[in-house]
C-alpha angles and dihedrals in degrees: 000000000000094000096051090047090052091050091049091051092050090052091054100038111051108224120240093252095055126096137199092269127043114261121239116273098200103061101079095262122114133191089250092057091045089053091052093053091050095044093047092050092049093045092057094039088053090048090052094045091053092051093246099118110109114234124208090220091064135287117006137321112269118274117260118238099200112005111172121233112236127232132186127269120196095199090057089049093053091058093043091054094046093048097043099047093073090060090214096109091211133143112337099209100179094045089046093051092049095042092241119159125232135210122187133188132176126201142166116298113282136166091205106090093180091060089045091054093049094046093048098051089044091053091052092049092047090066084081090061095041099042108012137204129253120250091254088059090224117161107220135179088253093057089046094058094040085064106261096122097100093051091046091053093046089052098037104134099222099041098102103150124066138180122185143189140195124199143164117241124207089335086278109086142012122241125201128192135178124188122204131212114232098022126229138195094100106167120237088022129109114254089227138346111277120230145086110315121256123285096175133029094254090062089068092066087208125121109249094000121143123211114234096201094185092054094036086228134122114231110215122214113285093240112117115255119213125179124196111179118180097242141086119229137161126224119219115259123190119198098183106099099209140117110236126208105215135195119220114248117227110247112231129231114352122193132178093224126037107246123221092237139010107249117191128184114268096209099099102061094266119120133191087250091060093042090050091053092053093048096041094048091050092050094045091054093043089051093048090050093046090055092052094249099121111105115231125219118279092250088066100025130203120043136316111268121273117261119237099202113003111175122232113237127227133188132269124196096203090056090049091052090052092048092047091050089058096040091056089062088064097222118149094213136070124273118233114287093249090055090061095039090253091293119147117256141199123189131193134183132201121182114153107125091210094068116084101210124171117207093256089053091048089053092053092043092051095052093045089050092053091047092049091073086084091064092047105041104010136195128263125250093264091054092232116127114205129201130311094016093071087077089062098046100027095112092050091046091053094048091055100029101142098219097049109104105156130060135174120188142184142190125202133178111228119203102167093094096062137197084036107045118182141192122237122208126180145160135210118214133207119228096021122234144179094098117164116237092027128105107253088224137343109275125228143084110322120252123287096173133033090249090061089066090068087210125117111253093354117145122217113232095201095186093053094037087228135123114231109216120218090250093062114122120170128227118250113280112272141166121251120239134227124222111283111253123224109252095247137092125270122223115222115238110244115235120248140171107303092212111181092006104065115205095020100108092167104127096270119123133195090251092060092043090053090049091055092049095046093048091050091048097052101127102220094116097046091048094048093247099118111109120223133199096276093057091254126103134264113254118273116260117238099200110006110171120232112238125231133184128274121194093197090057090048091052092055092044090055093045089054098042104039096080092053092224097108097202129144114342096205098168093054093044095052089051093045094241120158127229139210124183134185129187116209126196133221096040115254130200092200103095093184091058090045091054092050094047093048098049089045090053093051091048090046090068087078093062092044099046107018133220114317119242110287087356089279121146114228135172086255086068096045099098097041107031112020095104093050091045092051091049091050097038104134100221098041098102104149123065137178120189141184138190115207134173113236130194116329105311111017138089117200124204122195131181123182123200131213112231099022126227137196094097111168112242095018128110115252090226139342110271122228144087111317121256123284096176136027095256091062090067091068087208124120108249095001120142123210114234096201097187092053094038087228136120116232112217119216 
């Protein structure tokens, strides 16, 4: 008689995992598994509410005053199953639209879905023990990227409806996902209200809620709750099934009252103008990325995904002081993490004596250079960079890391490596970013209302497509600078027949253009006939592209060179074009001779400095070999060049290259015997020019 009685009770009292509509029976989920998910969530939520959940930061997590008990939602499950089964963990459109949260866990292949459910919920809960929460129970960007997001979502007070899924991926591992309605993980918000758990219904402060005193949970009304907020957001998903030991990052400047402006000491060479340029360039590029206007690398195509809630960064003086301390040591590598308080860090170096960069222009150049890694190496559609690719895009990832909202930067002129002095620029970031296996930022349409930011007290800057966090404080108003001009006169370039570049009456002729192309296409390198420093020869090139001329590139080269100031070449940088420059004295009016002399000088770096190890370009080669490496860069197949008179006694020659080269850590060109047939070029539509040992791109 016990079994019939139990069945009768179940029929009368809807179990906690049931929903208003019957869940699908053909998607691999069963009522037993659903019950496990609900029971496991409520077990841990009850443990937390009673103050019995062990915290890494000492003692136990705070008690929860009115933690809601979760129940099951079949509609949420339907989306979770549909999203998880592809095993790509990409954009979760329905969950985003409805503002549902998502937790994901992967584990070794198992046919026991019940065990998978238990292990996954436990793993999410264990983030509390492995990472910990502060006593104020505030969920911050730093905690998010340390890996506490799944715990926070599991324990999020208002997330009272769940739907889950279990699937097998590639016959090699099991993936588990739960979605939560409404979602949690709102930064700068408490995970739950702290206090003794309810003892009466009124303690729940929730219309129609019933206090379950034994569970220390508040049971919301059984009516189904559905949210449809007019925004698109993406919830973080992590596919790396590991437990991470984290080190707490030191939070930068803390003040009791929010100041009107950030005011830093001006005794270290930095000025508010330079600081403003660092901050403004970061926010411009974060805004551009958030709006889906940042071009992705050719291997992925299109543009980087839009960002749903990119934070706007502001400046921090303590972080600047730390960065300046390191920059003054003139090392072009990062200090140990503890030295920089576990803040993120990007470093940049410029050293060419020909370029006349002011510190504001160096600041802008550095940030753009870091961001340009997107155009070279790219990010996949799911916006998750996996090892080892984070070493290629790490600077870009840090520039646009969603949860970073404080930076502190420095610039220092280093003379100890004479005769080739350089200038070091760098920024510290809080919280740090560029973590492999994490989404760089949450994908989706950028904010249009403050609520879209999903961030307590954040303000949506609709025009910028950025969310302004409550900690944001601007720098004092300042005027931007232009590149300092050399104190000499500039000679205007006389117009001449534009020839094959209609409309460019800039003094260039087809004869000079042809000279530049022919000099670049001399096949010594590809044929293994280019002498290096050791008296040997540079390696043969397997698929060196033949260059041709590009009038658009020439137009930009002239626009940059004609003032003879040689500052920041923003247009070329944003397009990832390369640049070579040569200064000739005495001045010559023979542009053809100037072209020959300049290309020969760039090529001559090979004989002076030799082939780098494994033919790989590094920053150690920058001062001595960068012009040769750009000339020889395999994929740089379009050039535009100019010859301009500067001041009283100089002629300046500039060539720009599309696409640019000189990428640290990359080979200058693929070594091997040059092509003898088209297929050797490994380039769609390319034709092998056997006599030239070059591949002609379409």
